[in-house]
C-alpha positions as CSV (number, residue, x, y, z in Angstrom):
1,X,0.0,0.0,0.0
2,X,2.8,2.4,0.9
3,X,4.6,1.7,-2.5
4,X,1.4,2.5,-4.4
5,X,1.0,5.8,-2.5
6,X,4.6,6.8,-3.4
7,X,4.0,5.9,-7.0
8,X,0.9,8.1,-7.2
9,X,2.7,11.0,-5.6
10,X,5.6,10.8,-8.1
11,X,3.0,10.7,-11.0
12,X,1.4,13.8,-9.7
13,X,4.8,15.6,-9.6
14,X,5.6,14.8,-13.2
15,X,2.1,15.6,-14.5
16,X,1.2,12.1,-15.9
17,X,-2.3,10.7,-15.6
18,X,-2.4,7.4,-13.7
19,X,-5.7,5.6,-13.6
20,X,-7.0,2.1,-12.8
21,X,-6.7,-0.5,-15.6
22,X,-7.3,-4.2,-16.0
23,X,-4.4,-6.5,-15.3
24,X,-2.7,-8.6,-18.0
25,X,-2.8,-12.4,-17.4
26,X,0.2,-13.3,-15.2
27,X,1.1,-9.6,-14.4
28,X,0.2,-7.3,-11.6
29,X,-1.3,-4.2,-13.1
30,X,-1.3,-1.1,-10.8
31,X,-2.9,1.3,-13.3
32,X,-2.0,3.1,-16.5
33,X,0.0,6.0,-17.8
34,X,-0.9,8.3,-20.6
35,X,1.9,10.1,-22.6
36,X,2.2,12.0,-25.8
37,X,4.9,11.2,-28.4
38,X,6.1,13.2,-31.4
39,X,8.0,12.0,-34.5
40,X,9.2,13.8,-37.6
41,X,10.8,13.1,-40.9
42,X,12.7,15.5,-43.2
43,X,13.1,14.8,-46.9
44,X,14.2,16.7,-49.8
45,X,11.4,17.9,-52.0
46,X,11.5,15.8,-55.2
47,X,8.5,17.0,-57.1
48,X,7.9,20.3,-58.9
49,X,4.8,21.8,-60.4
50,X,5.4,24.5,-63.0
51,X,2.8,26.9,-64.3
52,X,3.3,28.1,-67.9
53,X,1.1,30.2,-70.1
54,X,1.1,31.5,-73.7
55,X,-0.5,34.7,-75.0
56,X,-1.1,36.1,-78.4
57,X,-2.7,39.4,-79.6
58,X,-4.3,40.1,-83.0
59,X,-6.9,42.5,-84.5
60,X,-9.3,39.6,-85.0
61,X,-10.4,37.2,-82.2
62,X,-10.0,34.1,-84.4
63,X,-6.4,35.1,-85.3
64,X,-5.5,35.7,-81.6
65,X,-6.8,32.3,-80.6
66,X,-5.1,30.6,-83.6
67,X,-1.7,32.1,-82.7
68,X,-2.0,31.3,-79.0
69,X,-3.1,27.7,-79.8
70,X,-0.2,27.2,-82.2
71,X,2.3,28.4,-79.6
72,X,0.6,26.3,-76.9
73,X,0.7,23.2,-79.0
74,X,4.3,23.7,-79.9
75,X,5.3,24.1,-76.2
76,X,3.2,21.1,-75.2
77,X,4.8,18.9,-77.9
78,X,8.3,20.0,-76.8
79,X,7.5,19.1,-73.2
80,X,6.2,15.7,-74.2
81,X,9.3,15.1,-76.3
82,X,11.4,15.3,-73.1
83,X,9.8,12.0,-72.2
84,X,7.2,13.6,-69.8
85,X,3.9,11.8,-69.9
86,X,0.7,13.5,-71.0
87,X,-1.0,12.9,-67.6
88,X,1.6,15.1,-66.0
89,X,0.1,18.1,-67.9
90,X,-3.1,19.8,-66.9
91,X,-4.6,22.6,-68.9
92,X,-5.5,25.2,-66.3
93,X,-6.9,28.1,-68.4
94,X,-8.3,29.2,-71.7
95,X,-9.5,32.7,-72.3
96,X,-10.1,35.2,-75.2
97,X,-11.0,38.8,-74.5
98,X,-11.1,42.2,-76.3
99,X,-8.4,44.8,-75.7
100,X,-9.9,48.3,-75.4
101,X,-8.3,51.5,-76.4
102,X,-9.1,54.4,-74.1
103,X,-6.8,57.0,-75.7
104,X,-9.6,59.1,-77.2
105,X,-11.8,59.3,-74.1
106,X,-10.0,62.4,-72.8
107,X,-11.0,64.3,-75.9
108,X,-14.6,63.3,-75.7
109,X,-14.2,60.2,-77.8
110,X,-15.3,56.7,-77.0
111,X,-13.2,53.7,-76.1
112,X,-13.0,51.1,-78.9
113,X,-11.8,47.6,-79.3
114,X,-8.3,47.7,-80.7
115,X,-7.8,43.9,-80.9
116,X,-8.1,40.7,-79.0
117,X,-5.9,38.7,-76.7
118,X,-6.0,34.9,-76.3
119,X,-4.5,33.2,-73.2
120,X,-3.8,29.5,-72.6
121,X,-2.1,28.0,-69.5
122,X,-0.8,24.6,-68.5
123,X,0.5,23.1,-65.3
124,X,3.3,20.5,-65.5
125,X,4.1,18.2,-62.5
126,X,7.3,16.2,-62.7
127,X,10.6,15.6,-61.0
128,X,12.7,18.6,-60.0
129,X,15.5,17.9,-62.6
130,X,12.8,17.5,-65.3
131,X,11.1,20.7,-64.3
132,X,14.3,22.7,-65.0
133,X,14.2,21.1,-68.5
134,X,10.5,22.0,-68.9
135,X,11.3,25.6,-68.2
136,X,14.2,25.7,-70.6
137,X,12.3,24.0,-73.5
138,X,9.2,26.1,-73.0
139,X,11.2,29.3,-73.3
140,X,13.2,28.2,-76.3
141,X,10.1,26.9,-78.1
142,X,7.5,29.6,-77.3
143,X,9.8,32.6,-77.0
144,X,8.2,35.9,-75.9
145,X,4.7,34.3,-76.1
146,X,5.5,32.3,-73.0
147,X,5.3,33.4,-69.4
148,X,6.2,31.4,-66.3
149,X,3.6,31.7,-63.6
150,X,5.6,30.3,-60.8
151,X,6.8,26.9,-59.6
152,X,6.1,24.9,-56.4
153,X,8.0,22.1,-54.8
154,X,6.6,19.1,-52.9
155,X,7.3,15.5,-51.7
156,X,6.0,13.0,-54.3
157,X,4.9,10.5,-51.7
158,X,3.8,12.4,-48.6
159,X,1.8,9.5,-47.1
160,X,4.9,7.3,-46.9
161,X,6.7,10.2,-45.1
162,X,3.7,10.5,-42.7
163,X,3.7,6.8,-42.0
164,X,7.4,7.0,-41.0
165,X,6.8,10.0,-38.7
166,X,3.9,8.1,-37.0
167,X,6.1,5.2,-36.2
168,X,8.6,7.5,-34.7
169,X,5.9,9.2,-32.6
170,X,4.8,5.9,-31.2
171,X,8.4,4.9,-30.4
172,X,8.9,8.3,-28.7
173,X,5.7,7.8,-26.6
174,X,6.8,4.4,-25.4
175,X,10.2,5.7,-24.5
176,X,8.6,8.4,-22.4
177,X,6.3,5.9,-20.7
178,X,9.3,3.7,-19.8
179,X,11.1,6.7,-18.2
180,X,8.0,7.5,-16.1
181,X,7.4,3.9,-15.2
182,X,11.0,3.5,-14.0
183,X,10.7,6.6,-11.9
184,X,7.7,5.0,-10.3
185,X,9.5,1.7,-9.8
186,X,7.2,0.0,-12.3
187,X,7.2,-1.4,-15.8
188,X,5.4,-0.5,-19.0
189,X,2.8,-3.0,-20.2
190,X,0.7,-3.1,-23.4
191,X,-0.8,0.0,-25.0
192,X,-4.6,0.1,-24.3
193,X,-5.5,3.3,-26.1
194,X,-3.9,5.4,-28.8
195,X,-5.1,8.7,-30.3
196,X,-3.5,10.6,-33.1
197,X,-3.3,14.2,-31.8
198,X,-1.8,15.9,-34.8
199,X,0.1,15.5,-38.1
200,X,1.7,18.5,-39.7
201,X,2.5,18.4,-43.4
202,X,3.8,21.8,-44.6
203,X,2.2,23.2,-47.7
204,X,4.3,23.1,-50.9
205,X,6.8,25.9,-51.2
206,X,6.3,28.3,-54.0
207,X,9.0,30.1,-56.0
208,X,8.4,33.6,-57.3
209,X,6.7,34.2,-60.6
210,X,9.1,34.8,-63.4
211,X,9.1,36.0,-67.0
212,X,11.0,34.7,-70.0
213,X,14.5,35.8,-68.9
214,X,16.2,32.4,-68.7
215,X,19.2,31.2,-70.6
216,X,19.9,27.5,-70.4
217,X,18.7,25.0,-67.8
218,X,18.1,26.9,-64.5
219,X,19.4,25.4,-61.3
220,X,16.5,24.8,-58.9
221,X,16.8,24.4,-55.2
222,X,13.6,22.7,-53.8
223,X,14.8,22.6,-50.2
224,X,13.5,20.1,-47.7
225,X,10.1,19.3,-46.2
226,X,9.4,18.2,-42.6
227,X,6.5,16.1,-41.5
228,X,5.6,15.9,-37.8
229,X,3.1,13.5,-36.2
230,X,2.0,13.3,-32.6
231,X,0.1,10.7,-30.6
232,X,-1.4,10.2,-27.2
233,X,-1.0,6.6,-25.9
234,X,-2.2,5.0,-22.7
235,X,0.0,2.1,-21.5
236,X,-0.6,-0.3,-18.6
237,X,1.7,0.0,-15.6
238,X,2.9,-3.2,-14.2
239,X,4.7,-4.1,-11.0
């Protein structure tokens, strides 16, 4: 009885919940201990998503769209010729709109349509080394008609990274429980309850928007991405 009172006093000092729990067969259970564990994994971002667009202007709407389509198709073919599969490309925008001339409005005149502008955009998701090639071939193929709308970096298999961080969180929780149990003069038994209390997967990192000012294959630095998981686990305490 005296030993149990000492154990509960130590538990109160270290802020760990100790409650009654069923005993395992052949063991003397004196309660349970609930701890939190955290685990993280850091990997280099290996996937890049590049946003490209082509524009063309002409006095007639049909001509603007035809020119933009021709440039878009040429850029698309050049990207596919790199060995990148078609399902890595997603058309993200198509638009055609008039361009108004307001130069005569200050003299009492009316604005008028001076021409039309067509706009087509595509998103390309591939490996980081290939994304640099995508940027280069898009600029060399489309020339001044091409704009770069930014690039983002991510981990290609985030779930696998999360799985590893969860395992580390459980290991960390058990190590904590063992430390507390030893301070109480007891041993850690089986886990009787586990709750995932959080998993942090940072959003993809975005590089600044750029215009066609590139020469040769650009060096890209995707950086690293850290995933953190946390769990709350209740273990049995054994004598």
